[in-house]
LUMDREN-60303 format. One line per 5 residues: for each residue x, z, y of N, C-alpha, C, O, CB. Coordinates in pm, 1 decimal, always signed. Glycine has a CB too. Example, Ala and Ser with C-alpha at 12.3 -4.5 7.8 and 13.67 -1.06 7.14 Angstrom:
<sites>
+1319.0 +780.0 -569.0 +1230.0 +780.0 -450.0 +1320.0 +780.0 -330.0 +1423.6 +846.5 -331.9 +1130.8 +904.6 -447.3  +1285.0 +708.0 -225.0 +1367.0 +714.0 -106.0 +1290.0 +787.0 +3.0 +1340.9 +803.9 +113.8 +1408.4 +572.5 -59.8
</sites>
This chain:
<sites>
+84.0 +0.0 -118.0 +0.0 +0.0 +0.0 +88.6 +0.0 +124.3 +189.5 +70.2 +129.6 -95.6 +121.8 -0.2  +50.9 -77.3 +221.7 +125.8 -87.9 +346.0 +114.8 +41.7 +425.1 +9.7 +105.8 +426.2 +75.4 -206.6 +429.7  +225.2 +80.5 +492.0 +225.2 +199.9 +574.8 +124.5 +185.9 +688.4 +62.3 +283.9 +729.5 +365.4 +226.8 +630.5  +108.8 +63.4 +738.8 +19.8 +40.4 +851.3 -119.2 -0.6 +803.3 -168.4 -108.1 +837.5 +77.6 -66.5 +943.8  -182.0 +86.1 +723.5 -321.7 +63.0 +689.4 -407.4 +112.7 +806.1 -354.4 +166.7 +903.2 -360.6 +135.2 +554.9
-535.7 +95.0 +797.3 -624.1 +128.8 +908.7 -613.7 +276.3 +947.2 -597.4 +308.6 +1064.9 -768.2 +94.8 +873.1  -622.8 +364.5 +850.2 -621.8 +507.8 +882.6 -490.6 +547.8 +948.5 -491.7 +620.7 +1047.7 -644.5 +591.9 +756.1  -377.8 +501.8 +895.7 -249.2 +535.6 +956.2 -237.5 +477.7 +1096.6 -186.1 +544.0 +1186.7 -134.4 +485.0 +868.9  -284.4 +355.9 +1115.9 -280.4 +294.4 +1248.3 -364.1 +373.6 +1347.4 -323.5 +393.0 +1462.0 -329.5 +149.7 +1241.6  -481.1 +419.3 +1303.6 -567.4 +498.5 +1391.3 -503.9 +632.1 +1426.5 -513.8 +677.2 +1540.6 -702.8 +521.3 +1325.6
-439.4 +695.5 +1330.6 -373.3 +823.9 +1357.0 -256.4 +804.0 +1453.9 -239.9 +881.7 +1548.0 -323.4 +888.3 +1224.4  -176.6 +701.6 +1431.4 -65.0 +672.6 +1522.9 -118.3 +643.0 +1662.5 -63.0 +690.3 +1761.8 +19.2 +552.9 +1471.2  -224.3 +565.9 +1669.8 -285.6 +532.5 +1798.4 -338.9 +659.0 +1866.2 -323.0 +675.8 +1987.1 -399.5 +429.4 +1779.2  -401.1 +746.6 +1790.1 -453.5 +871.6 +1846.2 -340.5 +959.9 +1899.2 -355.0 +1024.5 +2003.0 -534.5 +947.8 +1740.2  -229.8 +962.3 +1828.4 -114.1 +1040.8 +1874.2 -62.7 +985.0 +2006.6 -34.3 +1060.9 +2099.2 -0.6 +1040.1 +1767.5
-50.6 +852.0 +2015.8 -1.2 +793.2 +2140.6 -100.2 +817.0 +2254.8 -58.8 +840.4 +2368.4 +24.0 +642.0 +2122.7  -230.1 +811.3 +2226.1 -330.9 +839.5 +2329.7 -324.3 +985.4 +2374.1 -342.6 +1015.6 +2492.1 -472.4 +806.7 +2277.7  -298.4 +1075.0 +2280.6 -286.4 +1216.6 +2314.3 -163.8 +1242.4 +2401.0 -169.6 +1320.9 +2495.6 -279.3 +1301.1 +2187.1  -54.4 +1177.2 +2369.2 +67.5 +1189.0 +2451.0 +41.0 +1133.9 +2590.7 +82.4 +1193.3 +2690.2 +186.9 +1113.7 +2384.5  -28.4 +1019.4 +2597.9 -65.4 +962.0 +2727.0 -147.8 +1063.5 +2806.5 -120.5 +1087.4 +2924.1 -144.7 +829.7 +2707.8
-247.9 +1122.5 +2742.6 -332.1 +1221.8 +2808.5 -248.3 +1337.0 +2862.7 -258.5 +1371.5 +2980.4 -438.1 +1274.7 +2711.6  -166.3 +1396.0 +2778.1 -86.5 +1511.9 +2818.8 +7.4 +1477.7 +2934.3 +15.8 +1552.0 +3032.1 -5.9 +1564.7 +2700.1  +77.4 +1366.0 +2922.7 +174.4 +1328.3 +3025.9 +107.1 +1292.0 +3157.6 +149.8 +1336.1 +3264.3 +258.8 +1211.6 +2977.9  +2.3 +1212.1 +3149.5 -59.6 +1159.8 +3271.6 -152.0 +1259.2 +3340.6 -177.8 +1246.4 +3460.3 -136.5 +1035.5 +3239.7  -202.0 +1357.8 +3267.3 -291.4 +1456.1 +3328.1 -213.9 +1581.2 +3370.0 -239.6 +1636.3 +3477.0 -404.4 +1493.6 +3230.4
-120.6 +1626.0 +3288.0 -50.1 +1749.7 +3318.0 +83.8 +1729.2 +3389.1 +146.0 +1826.0 +3432.9 -27.5 +1825.2 +3191.6  +128.0 +1604.9 +3400.8 +250.3 +1573.9 +3476.5 +226.3 +1448.0 +3560.2 +309.8 +1357.7 +3565.8 +373.0 +1554.1 +3380.1  +110.5 +1445.1 +3624.7 +69.1 +1325.4 +3698.8 +173.1 +1281.5 +3801.2 +214.2 +1165.5 +3801.1 -63.0 +1350.8 +3768.5  +215.2 +1370.4 +3886.8 +307.2 +1333.0 +3995.5 +441.3 +1280.9 +3943.5 +487.2 +1176.8 +3990.6 +331.3 +1452.8 +4086.6  +505.7 +1348.7 +3848.5 +632.8 +1294.3 +3799.3 +617.9 +1159.6 +3728.1 +702.6 +1071.5 +3742.5 +697.1 +1393.2 +3705.3
+509.5 +1144.3 +3651.3 +487.1 +1016.9 +3581.8 +460.6 +906.6 +3683.8 +514.4 +796.5 +3672.0 +368.4 +1028.2 +3481.8  +377.6 +936.0 +3784.0 +347.6 +837.1 +3887.8 +474.9 +797.0 +3961.6 +495.4 +679.0 +3990.1 +243.5 +892.6 +3987.3  +560.7 +894.7 +3992.8 +686.8 +864.5 +4061.5 +778.5 +779.5 +3973.6 +841.8 +685.8 +4022.3 +758.4 +994.8 +4101.8  +785.9 +811.4 +3845.4 +870.0 +734.7 +3752.7 +824.8 +589.4 +3745.0 +906.7 +497.5 +3746.4 +867.3 +797.8 +3612.9  +693.3 +570.2 +3736.9 +639.6 +435.1 +3721.3 +624.6 +360.9 +3853.9 +628.1 +237.9 +3857.2 +506.2 +441.4 +3652.1
+608.0 +435.2 +3962.5 +581.0 +372.7 +4090.9 +434.6 +333.9 +4105.3 +401.8 +232.4 +4166.7 +668.7 +250.9 +4108.9  +347.2 +415.5 +4048.2 +203.2 +389.9 +4052.7 +132.5 +503.3 +4126.2 +185.8 +613.9 +4134.9 +145.7 +373.8 +3909.8  +13.3 +477.0 +4179.1 -63.4 +582.6 +4245.5 -102.6 +693.2 +4146.6 -131.3 +666.9 +4029.8 -189.3 +523.4 +4311.3  -103.0 +816.8 +4196.0 -134.7 +929.3 +4107.9 -276.8 +919.7 +4052.7 -301.2 +959.1 +3938.7 -117.1 +1061.1 +4182.6  -368.9 +868.9 +4130.4 -507.1 +855.2 +4082.6 -517.2 +762.0 +3963.4 -592.8 +788.0 +3869.7 -596.5 +804.7 +4194.0
-442.1 +654.8 +3966.9 -441.7 +558.8 +3856.0 -380.0 +621.4 +3731.2 -431.0 +604.8 +3620.4 -364.6 +430.9 +3895.1  -271.0 +692.6 +3750.4 -202.9 +758.1 +3637.9 -294.3 +863.3 +3575.1 -306.0 +870.6 +3452.8 -69.8 +823.3 +3684.5  -358.6 +944.1 +3658.2 -449.9 +1045.9 +3607.7 -567.8 +983.1 +3532.9 -605.2 +1030.0 +3425.4 -500.9 +1132.5 +3722.8  -625.8 +877.9 +3589.1 -739.1 +810.1 +3523.6 -697.1 +754.9 +3387.7 -772.1 +765.1 +3290.6 -793.5 +695.6 +3612.9  -577.9 +696.6 +3380.4 -528.5 +644.2 +3252.8 -516.8 +756.1 +3149.7 -550.9 +738.4 +3032.7 -392.0 +575.0 +3271.8
-468.5 +870.7 +3195.0 -456.4 +984.1 +3104.0 -590.4 +1031.2 +3050.7 -604.1 +1060.2 +2931.9 -387.2 +1097.7 +3173.0  -689.2 +1038.9 +3139.0 -820.9 +1084.5 +3096.1 -886.9 +985.8 +3000.7 -968.2 +1026.4 +2917.7 -910.0 +1107.0 +3216.4  -854.2 +858.8 +3010.4 -906.7 +760.3 +2914.9 -851.0 +788.4 +2774.8 -918.4 +765.3 +2674.5 -870.5 +615.3 +2959.7  -728.6 +838.0 +2769.7 -664.5 +864.7 +2640.2 -732.8 +971.0 +2557.5 -731.7 +963.0 +2434.6 -523.7 +904.7 +2661.7  -792.4 +1070.9 +2621.1 -850.9 +1182.6 +2546.4 -970.4 +1141.5 +2459.8 -967.4 +1166.9 +2339.4 -893.9 +1290.7 +2642.6
-1075.5 +1079.1 +2515.0 -1186.5 +1038.9 +2427.1 -1145.7 +927.9 +2330.2 -1200.8 +917.0 +2220.6 -1305.7 +992.5 +2511.0  -1050.3 +846.7 +2370.6 -1001.9 +741.9 +2279.5 -938.7 +804.4 +2156.4 -966.9 +763.3 +2043.8 -900.3 +649.8 +2350.6  -853.7 +903.3 +2177.5 -788.5 +971.9 +2065.6 -892.2 +1039.4 +1976.0 -880.8 +1034.9 +1853.5 -687.1 +1076.0 +2117.6  -992.4 +1101.4 +2036.2 -1096.2 +1168.5 +1957.1 -1171.0 +1069.2 +1868.9 -1195.7 +1096.2 +1751.4 -1195.0 +1241.4 +2049.1  -1207.0 +954.0 +1925.9 -1276.7 +852.4 +1846.5 -1187.8 +800.8 +1733.9 -1234.5 +782.5 +1621.5 -1321.6 +735.7 +1936.0
-1061.3 +777.5 +1763.0 -968.8 +727.6 +1661.3 -953.9 +826.6 +1546.5 -952.5 +787.1 +1429.9 -832.3 +698.7 +1723.4  -942.7 +954.7 +1579.2 -931.2 +1056.3 +1474.7 -1060.5 +1070.2 +1395.2 -1057.5 +1093.4 +1274.3 -893.4 +1190.6 +1535.7  -1173.0 +1056.1 +1462.8 -1302.4 +1060.9 +1394.3 -1310.9 +949.7 +1289.9 -1346.9 +975.1 +1175.0 -1418.6 +1048.6 +1495.9  -1278.0 +826.7 +1329.4 -1286.7 +712.4 +1237.5 -1183.2 +726.2 +1126.3 -1212.9 +698.7 +1010.0 -1266.2 +578.9 +1313.6  -1062.1 +768.5 +1161.4 -957.0 +785.1 +1060.3 -995.6 +890.8 +957.0 -955.7 +882.0 +840.9 -824.2 +823.5 +1127.2
-1073.6 +990.9 +999.4 -1112.1 +1098.2 +909.4 -1233.4 +1068.1 +823.6 -1266.6 +1146.3 +734.5 -1137.8 +1219.8 +987.1  -1300.2 +956.4 +848.5 -1417.1 +921.8 +768.6 -1375.3 +880.0 +628.4 -1275.2 +810.8 +610.3 -1497.2 +809.8 +835.9  -1453.4 +923.0 +529.1 -1425.5 +882.3 +390.6 -1433.6 +730.0 +379.5 -1347.8 +666.1 +318.5 -1525.7 +949.9 +291.4  -1536.7 +674.1 +438.5 -1552.8 +528.7 +446.1 -1559.6 +492.7 +594.8 -1666.2 +499.2 +656.0 -1682.6 +479.2 +367.5  -1445.6 +454.8 +652.1 -1442.2 +428.8 +796.2 -1545.5 +324.5 +839.2 -1570.8 +226.1 +769.6 -1303.3 +382.8 +837.0
-1602.9 +349.4 +954.2 -1700.8 +258.0 +1011.5 -1632.1 +131.1 +1060.4 -1542.2 +135.1 +1144.4 -1777.3 +325.6 +1126.7  -1676.4 +19.6 +1006.1 -1620.6 -109.6 +1047.1 -1649.3 -135.7 +1194.8 -1563.0 -184.0 +1268.2 -1678.3 -223.7 +960.4  -1770.6 -103.3 +1237.2 -1809.0 -126.7 +1376.6 -1722.8 -43.9 +1471.8 -1676.1 -94.8 +1573.6 -1957.7 -93.5 +1397.5  -1701.7 +83.6 +1438.9 -1619.2 +168.1 +1526.0 -1472.9 +125.0 +1523.8 -1405.5 +129.0 +1626.7 -1630.6 +314.6 +1484.0  -1423.9 +84.3 +1407.8 -1285.4 +35.6 +1400.3 -1268.8 -90.0 +1485.3 -1167.6 -106.4 +1553.5 -1245.3 +6.5 +1253.3
-1367.7 -178.2 +1481.3 -1362.7 -297.9 +1566.4 -1372.6 -260.3 +1713.7 -1304.8 -319.6 +1797.6 -1475.9 -395.4 +1529.4  -1456.3 -162.3 +1745.6 -1468.1 -115.9 +1883.7 -1334.4 -63.8 +1934.5 -1296.2 -91.8 +2048.1 -1575.2 -6.6 +1894.9  -1263.6 +11.0 +1852.1 -1132.4 +63.3 +1889.9 -1034.3 -51.4 +1913.0 -960.1 -51.0 +2011.2 -1078.6 +158.9 +1781.4  -1033.8 -149.2 +1822.8 -944.1 -264.4 +1839.2 -976.3 -340.1 +1967.6 -885.6 -380.0 +2040.5 -954.7 -359.1 +1717.8  -1104.6 -360.0 +1995.5 -1145.5 -430.1 +2118.1 -1107.8 -346.9 +2241.5 -1062.9 -401.3 +2342.4 -1298.9 -458.5 +2116.7
-1126.2 -216.8 +2232.3 -1086.0 -128.9 +2342.2 -937.3 -139.0 +2370.3 -895.0 -139.7 +2485.9 -1122.7 +15.2 +2310.9  -858.1 -146.8 +2264.4 -713.9 -162.5 +2281.5 -680.2 -295.3 +2347.7 -589.2 -301.9 +2430.4 -643.1 -151.9 +2146.8  -752.0 -400.2 +2312.5 -729.1 -529.2 +2378.6 -764.7 -519.7 +2526.9 -697.5 -578.8 +2611.4 -812.1 -641.2 +2310.4  -869.9 -445.6 +2557.8 -905.2 -421.7 +2697.4 -796.2 -344.8 +2770.3 -767.3 -371.4 +2887.0 -1036.5 -346.2 +2706.2  -735.9 -248.7 +2700.2 -625.8 -171.2 +2758.3 -507.9 -262.4 +2789.5 -445.1 -249.5 +2894.6 -582.0 -58.0 +2662.8
-478.2 -353.6 +2699.2 -367.4 -447.7 +2721.6 -396.6 -533.9 +2844.5 -309.7 -553.1 +2929.5 -344.8 -537.8 +2596.0  -518.5 -585.3 +2853.4 -556.0 -667.0 +2969.4 -546.9 -585.1 +3097.6 -497.6 -633.9 +3199.3 -698.5 -723.4 +2952.3  -594.4 -460.6 +3093.1 -587.7 -374.3 +3210.9 -443.0 -343.1 +3248.4 -410.4 -332.3 +3366.6 -664.6 -244.3 +3186.2  -356.7 -328.7 +3148.7 -215.3 -302.1 +3176.2 -153.2 -416.8 +3254.9 -79.3 -394.5 +3350.8 -137.9 -279.9 +3045.2  -183.4 -538.6 +3214.0 -127.2 -652.8 +3286.4 -193.9 -672.0 +3422.5 -132.1 -724.8 +3515.0 -141.6 -780.0 +3203.1
-319.4 -629.7 +3435.2 -385.0 -632.2 +3566.7 -317.8 -531.2 +3659.9 -295.3 -561.0 +3777.2 -537.3 -601.1 +3553.4  -286.0 -413.5 +3609.2 -214.4 -312.8 +3688.2 -78.2 -368.1 +3729.3 -35.8 -351.6 +3843.7 -197.8 -180.1 +3607.8  -11.4 -432.5 +3637.3 +118.1 -491.9 +3668.4 +104.4 -597.0 +3779.1 +186.3 -601.6 +3870.9 +179.8 -554.8 +3542.1  +3.2 -679.3 +3770.4 -17.8 -783.1 +3872.1 -48.5 -722.3 +4008.5 -3.1 -773.4 +4110.9 -131.5 -876.5 +3830.1  -124.6 -614.6 +4010.3 -165.4 -553.6 +4137.4 -58.2 -464.8 +4199.5 -50.0 -454.9 +4321.9 -290.2 -472.8 +4116.9
+24.0 -399.9 +4117.1 +115.8 -298.4 +4169.4 +263.2 -328.6 +4146.5 +347.7 -244.4 +4176.8 +84.0 -167.3 +4108.1  +296.6 -445.5 +4094.4 +436.8 -475.8 +4061.1 +530.2 -458.1 +4180.3 +643.7 -413.2 +4163.8 +448.2 -618.1 +4008.9  +484.3 -492.4 +4298.2 +571.7 -484.5 +4416.2 +613.8 -341.1 +4446.6 +721.4 -319.7 +4502.5 +501.4 -543.9 +4537.9  +532.5 -243.8 +4411.6 +567.3 -104.7 +4440.5 +621.8 -30.9 +4319.3 +671.0 +81.2 +4331.6 +447.0 -31.8 +4493.3  +613.2 -93.6 +4201.6 +657.7 -27.2 +4079.0 +809.8 -30.4 +4065.8 +876.7 -121.0 +4115.6 +593.4 -93.1 +3956.7
+862.6 +71.8 +3997.0 +1005.2 +74.0 +3965.0 +1029.8 -21.5 +3847.9 +937.2 -57.9 +3775.5 +1053.5 +219.5 +3930.5  +1154.7 -60.9 +3831.0 +1187.4 -145.0 +3715.1 +1158.6 -69.8 +3586.0 +1114.8 -128.9 +3487.3 +1335.6 -189.4 +3719.2  +1183.0 +58.8 +3586.9 +1151.7 +140.9 +3469.8 +1001.3 +138.7 +3442.9 +958.2 +126.1 +3328.3 +1201.0 +286.5 +3490.3  +922.2 +151.1 +3549.0 +777.5 +148.1 +3534.6 +727.8 +15.7 +3479.7 +639.5 +12.1 +3394.0 +712.0 +175.9 +3666.9  +784.9 -93.2 +3529.6 +746.5 -226.1 +3480.2 +780.0 -239.0 +3332.5 +698.9 -287.8 +3253.7 +817.3 -337.3 +3560.7
+899.8 -195.2 +3295.2 +941.0 -203.8 +3154.5 +851.3 -118.2 +3065.3 +809.4 -162.1 +2958.2 +1087.5 -160.0 +3138.8  +822.1 +4.2 +3109.7 +735.9 +93.2 +3030.6 +596.9 +32.7 +3015.7 +539.2 +35.8 +2907.0 +726.5 +233.0 +3096.2  +543.5 -21.6 +3123.0 +409.6 -80.6 +3118.0 +404.9 -198.5 +3020.7 +310.3 -210.8 +2943.0 +366.1 -126.2 +3258.1  +504.7 -283.5 +3024.5 +507.7 -399.8 +2934.9 +524.3 -356.5 +2789.3 +454.2 -406.3 +2701.2 +621.7 -495.3 +2974.7  +616.2 -264.3 +2764.3 +639.9 -218.8 +2626.5 +515.6 -150.6 +2569.9 +478.1 -175.9 +2455.4 +760.3 -122.2 +2621.2
+451.1 -64.1 +2649.2 +332.4 +3.4 +2595.6 +220.4 -96.4 +2571.0 +143.3 -79.4 +2476.6 +284.7 +113.7 +2691.6  +209.3 -200.0 +2653.2 +105.9 -302.0 +2630.8 +132.3 -376.6 +2499.5 +38.7 -406.9 +2425.4 +101.3 -402.3 +2749.7  +257.6 -405.6 +2471.2 +292.5 -474.4 +2346.6 +263.4 -384.7 +2226.0 +211.6 -431.5 +2124.6 +441.6 -516.4 +2347.7  +296.5 -256.9 +2236.9 +269.7 -162.3 +2127.5 +119.0 -149.7 +2103.9 +73.6 -150.6 +1989.5 +330.9 -23.1 +2159.1  +42.2 -138.2 +2211.6 -103.6 -127.2 +2198.5 -161.0 -255.4 +2138.2 -254.2 -249.6 +2057.9 -169.1 -98.7 +2336.3
-106.3 -370.5 +2176.2 -150.6 -496.9 +2117.1 -124.8 -498.2 +1966.6 -210.5 -540.8 +1889.1 -79.3 -615.7 +2184.3  -8.2 -452.2 +1925.8 +23.2 -445.5 +1782.6 -74.5 -352.3 +1710.3 -123.6 -385.4 +1602.4 +168.8 -397.4 +1761.1  -102.1 -237.8 +1768.9 -197.9 -146.0 +1707.6 -336.4 -209.4 +1698.8 -405.7 -193.8 +1598.3 -204.8 -15.0 +1787.0  -376.4 -280.2 +1803.0 -507.2 -348.2 +1801.3 -513.0 -449.5 +1687.6 -615.5 -461.6 +1620.7 -534.2 -418.8 +1936.8  -404.7 -521.7 +1665.4 -401.7 -621.3 +1558.1 -408.8 -554.1 +1420.9 -480.4 -601.3 +1332.5 -274.7 -707.4 +1568.3
-334.9 -444.3 +1402.5 -341.8 -369.8 +1275.9 -483.1 -316.1 +1253.7 -536.0 -323.0 +1142.8 -239.3 -253.2 +1275.1  -543.5 -262.6 +1359.6 -677.3 -205.7 +1346.8 -782.1 -313.3 +1321.1 -874.5 -291.9 +1242.6 -713.2 -127.3 +1472.1  -769.1 -427.3 +1385.4 -863.2 -537.6 +1360.8 -849.7 -588.4 +1217.9 -949.5 -617.7 +1152.0 -839.5 -653.0 +1460.6  -726.9 -598.7 +1170.8 -704.1 -641.9 +1032.0 -761.1 -538.9 +934.2 -823.0 -575.3 +834.1 -552.3 -663.0 +1005.4  -740.2 -411.9 +963.3 -795.3 -305.7 +878.0 -946.9 -306.1 +881.1 -1010.9 -288.5 +777.4 -743.0 -168.9 +921.8
-1005.2 -325.9 +997.8 -1151.7 -330.0 +1010.0 -1208.8 -447.8 +932.4 -1313.2 -435.6 +868.3 -1193.8 -339.0 +1158.1  -1141.4 -560.4 +937.9 -1189.0 -679.3 +866.3 -1189.0 -657.8 +715.6 -1267.4 -719.9 +643.9 -1102.8 -800.3 +901.1  -1102.7 -571.7 +668.1 -1094.7 -545.1 +524.5 -1199.9 -445.2 +476.3 -1219.3 -428.1 +355.9 -957.0 -493.8 +489.9  -1267.8 -379.4 +570.7 -1370.2 -282.3 +532.2 -1496.9 -354.2 +488.2 -1526.5 -463.6 +536.3 -1400.8 -186.2 +648.7  -1572.4 -292.3 +396.1 -1699.3 -354.5 +355.8 -1799.8 -348.8 +471.2 -1798.8 -256.4 +552.6 -1757.6 -283.9 +229.9
-1884.9 -448.5 +475.6 -1991.9 -450.3 +576.8 -2093.2 -341.0 +543.3 -2114.3 -307.7 +426.7 -2062.0 -591.0 +583.3  -2154.8 -286.4 +646.5 -2258.5 -184.3 +624.8 -2378.2 -247.1 +553.7 -2413.1 -362.6 +578.4 -2303.0 -120.3 +760.0  -2439.2 -170.7 +466.6 -2557.0 -219.8 +393.9 -2673.3 -237.0 +492.1 -2692.5 -154.8 +581.6 -2596.4 -121.7 +278.1  -2748.8 -342.4 +474.6 -2866.5 -367.8 +560.1 -2975.0 -267.3 +525.5 -2996.5 -234.8 +408.7 -2919.7 -514.3 +542.3  -3043.0 -218.5 +628.3 -3146.5 -117.9 +605.9 -3277.0 -181.1 +563.4 -3375.1 -110.5 +540.3 -3167.8 -35.2 +730.8
</sites>
């Protein structure tokens, strides 16, 4: 069995979302300064991580993971990637080189997780019709 099955991908994703939450909410000013982004944007990004992590852990903990929720998580991650590049387009002039690099790398990692999760969701059985 591949290490990157759906449940493992969801747990890894939840861990990264939790780290995002902790860093961006409890160290907003230093993270914003490092990246060269407004503190409000950094804080908002952190708060998005908390419910995302909870949903990911919920689905990962299901005996039979919900295909619909797994797809929702993958789609949400694709939205995060798009938003990351939108942030880059809007704030690149004020961002540090470190911030630009971090933003690009995290977008690539999230894209990879979205692909693993979409592949895992596709392998799940469809819900029975009522």
